[in-house]
C-alpha atoms as a printed R data frame, in Angstrom:
   type eleno elety resid chain resno      x       y       z
1  ATOM     1    CA   UNK     A     1 25.489  -0.315   7.634
2  ATOM     2    CA   UNK     A     2 22.725  -0.978   5.149
3  ATOM     3    CA   UNK     A     3 21.218   1.931   3.229
4  ATOM     4    CA   UNK     A     4 17.601   0.898   2.615
5  ATOM     5    CA   UNK     A     5 15.137   2.925   0.578
6  ATOM     6    CA   UNK     A     6 11.461   2.069   0.253
7  ATOM     7    CA   UNK     A     7  9.920   3.756  -2.778
8  ATOM     8    CA   UNK     A     8  6.209   4.429  -2.958
9  ATOM     9    CA   UNK     A     9  3.532   7.076  -2.650
10 ATOM    10    CA   UNK     A    10  2.131   5.770   0.629
11 ATOM    11    CA   UNK     A    11 -0.246   3.113  -0.685
12 ATOM    12    CA   UNK     A    12 -1.147   0.092   1.441
13 ATOM    13    CA   UNK     A    13  1.567  -2.095  -0.122
14 ATOM    14    CA   UNK     A    14  4.225   0.605   0.282
15 ATOM    15    CA   UNK     A    15  3.373   1.048   3.954
16 ATOM    16    CA   UNK     A    16  3.382  -2.732   4.433
17 ATOM    17    CA   UNK     A    17  6.820  -3.081   2.820
18 ATOM    18    CA   UNK     A    18  8.283  -0.272   4.929
19 ATOM    19    CA   UNK     A    19  6.860  -1.858   8.081
20 ATOM    20    CA   UNK     A    20  8.242  -5.288   7.136
21 ATOM    21    CA   UNK     A    21 11.690  -3.832   6.425
22 ATOM    22    CA   UNK     A    22 11.805  -2.107   9.816
23 ATOM    23    CA   UNK     A    23 10.607  -5.284  11.540
24 ATOM    24    CA   UNK     A    24 13.261  -7.462   9.874
25 ATOM    25    CA   UNK     A    25 16.019  -4.928  10.624
26 ATOM    26    CA   UNK     A    26 15.012  -4.887  14.300
27 ATOM    27    CA   UNK     A    27 14.554  -8.666  14.628
28 ATOM    28    CA   UNK     A    28 17.867  -9.443  12.936
29 ATOM    29    CA   UNK     A    29 19.752  -6.692  14.786
30 ATOM    30    CA   UNK     A    30 20.996  -5.171  11.528
31 ATOM    31    CA   UNK     A    31 22.617  -1.768  11.332
32 ATOM    32    CA   UNK     A    32 20.580   0.108   8.759
33 ATOM    33    CA   UNK     A    33 19.046   3.390   7.796
34 ATOM    34    CA   UNK     A    34 15.557   3.102   6.333
35 ATOM    35    CA   UNK     A    35 14.354   5.960   4.157
36 ATOM    36    CA   UNK     A    36 10.855   6.246   2.693
37 ATOM    37    CA   UNK     A    37 10.828   8.037  -0.650
38 ATOM    38    CA   UNK     A    38  7.402   9.262  -1.722
39 ATOM    39    CA   UNK     A    39  8.483  11.680  -4.479
40 ATOM    40    CA   UNK     A    40  7.689   9.812  -7.699
41 ATOM    41    CA   UNK     A    41 10.249  11.865  -9.635
42 ATOM    42    CA   UNK     A    42 12.997  10.199  -7.554
43 ATOM    43    CA   UNK     A    43 11.800   6.659  -8.415
44 ATOM    44    CA   UNK     A    44 13.325   7.043 -11.866
45 ATOM    45    CA   UNK     A    45 16.717   7.732 -10.263
46 ATOM    46    CA   UNK     A    46 16.649   4.076  -9.246
47 ATOM    47    CA   UNK     A    47 15.008   2.759 -12.420
48 ATOM    48    CA   UNK     A    48 11.842   1.821 -10.527
49 ATOM    49    CA   UNK     A    49  8.647   2.210 -12.531
50 ATOM    50    CA   UNK     A    50  6.297   0.179 -10.329
51 ATOM    51    CA   UNK     A    51  5.868   0.613  -6.596
52 ATOM    52    CA   UNK     A    52  6.499  -0.468  -4.005
53 ATOM    53    CA   UNK     A    53 10.203  -0.492  -4.680
54 ATOM    54    CA   UNK     A    54 13.010  -1.677  -2.452
55 ATOM    55    CA   UNK     A    55 16.572  -0.441  -2.907
56 ATOM    56    CA   UNK     A    56 19.396  -1.670  -0.660
57 ATOM    57    CA   UNK     A    57 22.866  -0.144  -0.954
58 ATOM    58    CA   UNK     A    58 21.933   1.260  -4.355
59 ATOM    59    CA   UNK     A    59 20.697  -2.073  -5.744
60 ATOM    60    CA   UNK     A    60 17.033  -2.525  -6.703
61 ATOM    61    CA   UNK     A    61 15.828  -5.727  -5.046
62 ATOM    62    CA   UNK     A    62 12.091  -5.414  -5.685
63 ATOM    63    CA   UNK     A    63  9.791  -3.364  -7.869
64 ATOM    64    CA   UNK     A    64  6.022  -3.605  -8.079
65 ATOM    65    CA   UNK     A    65  5.693  -6.378  -5.500
66 ATOM    66    CA   UNK     A    66  6.210  -7.171  -1.851
67 ATOM    67    CA   UNK     A    67  8.682  -9.953  -1.125
68 ATOM    68    CA   UNK     A    68  7.811 -12.504   1.539
69 ATOM    69    CA   UNK     A    69  9.208 -11.797   4.977
70 ATOM    70    CA   UNK     A    70 11.522 -14.802   4.647
71 ATOM    71    CA   UNK     A    71 12.877 -13.518   1.327
72 ATOM    72    CA   UNK     A    72 13.348 -10.050   2.802
73 ATOM    73    CA   UNK     A    73 15.274 -11.497   5.769
74 ATOM    74    CA   UNK     A    74 17.490 -13.467   3.384
75 ATOM    75    CA   UNK     A    75 18.212 -10.412   1.196
76 ATOM    76    CA   UNK     A    76 18.981  -8.055   4.062
77 ATOM    77    CA   UNK     A    77 21.151 -10.526   5.983
78 ATOM    78    CA   UNK     A    78 23.090 -11.381   2.804
79 ATOM    79    CA   UNK     A    79 23.589  -7.698   2.006
80 ATOM    80    CA   UNK     A    80 24.769  -7.041   5.578
81 ATOM    81    CA   UNK     A    81 27.310  -9.879   5.322
82 ATOM    82    CA   UNK     A    82 28.596  -8.511   2.006
83 ATOM    83    CA   UNK     A    83 29.148  -5.114   3.627
84 ATOM    84    CA   UNK     A    84 31.268  -6.700   6.385
85 ATOM    85    CA   UNK     A    85 33.544  -8.624   4.018
């Protein structure tokens, strides 16, 4: 199961990233928990200074930008495969 965290205060880009993550998880049939973290003091726990941030299984995959949907699909599917092996 993927542990996905979307970091951001609730700005347009943060909401868009969270929505895209949930869409990709559903479309790809991935087992995942998606958590939205809006408390800026917790961003530093992940080393994220710019939002939106994307953390999957404790690894920061994006900070300060929104990946394309295709890139997001690639990342999440790869991370899911790594979990299985």
